[in-house]
C-alpha positions as CSV (number, residue, x, y, z in Angstrom):
1,M,39.1,20.5,-43.6
2,T,41.7,22.0,-41.3
3,P,42.9,20.1,-38.3
4,S,41.4,22.7,-36.1
5,T,38.3,22.4,-37.8
6,E,38.0,18.7,-37.9
7,A,38.7,19.0,-33.9
8,L,36.0,21.6,-33.5
9,A,33.6,19.1,-35.5
10,L,34.7,16.3,-33.4
11,A,34.3,18.3,-30.1
12,G,30.5,19.5,-31.5
13,A,29.8,15.8,-32.4
14,F,30.9,14.8,-29.3
15,V,28.7,17.4,-27.2
16,T,25.7,16.7,-29.3
17,A,25.9,13.0,-28.8
18,S,26.5,13.6,-24.9
19,L,23.7,16.1,-24.7
20,W,21.6,13.7,-26.4
21,M,22.4,10.8,-24.2
22,I,21.7,13.0,-21.0
23,R,18.2,13.9,-22.2
24,T,17.4,10.2,-23.1
25,S,18.6,9.5,-19.7
26,F,16.6,11.7,-17.9
27,Q,13.5,10.8,-20.0
28,Q,13.9,7.0,-18.9
29,Q,14.4,8.0,-15.4
30,R,11.2,10.3,-15.4
31,A,9.2,7.4,-17.1
32,F,10.7,5.0,-14.5
33,A,9.8,7.5,-11.5
34,E,6.2,7.8,-12.7
35,R,5.7,4.3,-13.2
36,F,6.8,3.5,-9.5
37,I,4.4,6.6,-8.3
38,R,1.4,5.0,-10.2
39,H,2.5,1.5,-8.5
40,L,2.5,3.2,-5.1
41,E,-0.6,5.0,-5.6
42,S,-2.3,1.9,-6.8
43,S,-0.9,-0.1,-3.6
44,L,-2.1,2.6,-1.5
45,E,-5.5,2.5,-2.9
46,A,-5.5,-1.5,-2.2
47,L,-4.2,-0.8,1.3
48,K,-7.2,1.5,2.0
49,S,-9.7,-0.8,0.7
50,E,-8.3,-4.0,2.7
51,T,-8.1,-1.3,5.6
52,A,-11.8,-0.6,5.6
53,F,-12.9,-4.2,5.0
54,T,-10.9,-5.5,7.9
55,R,-12.2,-2.6,10.0
56,K,-15.8,-3.7,9.2
57,A,-15.3,-7.4,10.0
58,I,-13.7,-6.5,13.2
59,C,-16.4,-4.1,14.3
60,R,-19.0,-7.3,12.9
61,L,-16.9,-9.6,15.2
62,T,-16.7,-7.2,18.0
63,G,-20.4,-7.2,18.2
64,A,-20.7,-11.0,17.8
65,V,-18.4,-11.5,20.8
66,R,-20.3,-9.1,22.9
67,R,-23.5,-11.0,22.1
68,N,-22.0,-14.1,22.7
69,S,-20.6,-12.9,26.0
70,Q,-24.0,-11.6,27.3
71,L,-25.6,-15.2,26.2
72,L,-23.0,-17.0,28.0
73,R,-23.6,-14.7,31.3
74,R,-27.1,-15.4,31.3
75,L,-26.6,-19.1,30.8
76,V,-23.9,-18.9,33.9
77,E,-26.5,-16.9,36.0
78,K,-29.2,-19.5,34.9
79,E,-27.1,-22.3,35.9
80,E,-26.3,-20.7,39.3
81,D,-30.2,-20.0,40.0
82,D,-30.9,-23.5,39.1
83,G,-27.9,-24.9,41.0
84,A,-29.0,-22.9,44.0
85,L,-32.7,-24.1,43.9
86,G,-31.5,-27.6,43.8
87,E,-29.5,-27.4,46.7
88,R,-32.7,-26.2,48.8
């Protein structure tokens, strides 16, 4: 082999190795990005589920508080009525 042929072969090997490394790096980056996206999607689904559960719990709690407030108002009104009768 002549020196120019050796240099050309060495440059070709270097370019080939560089392209292989770049391709491998891009494949790894794509795989990482896909795993990250799957993680984000699963986190979003979990958050939606938790939000729905919380919404239902708040609705039930709101109804219970409303009923308790009505009962307390009736008790207070009854006590006021009973107190007014007792004062006479």
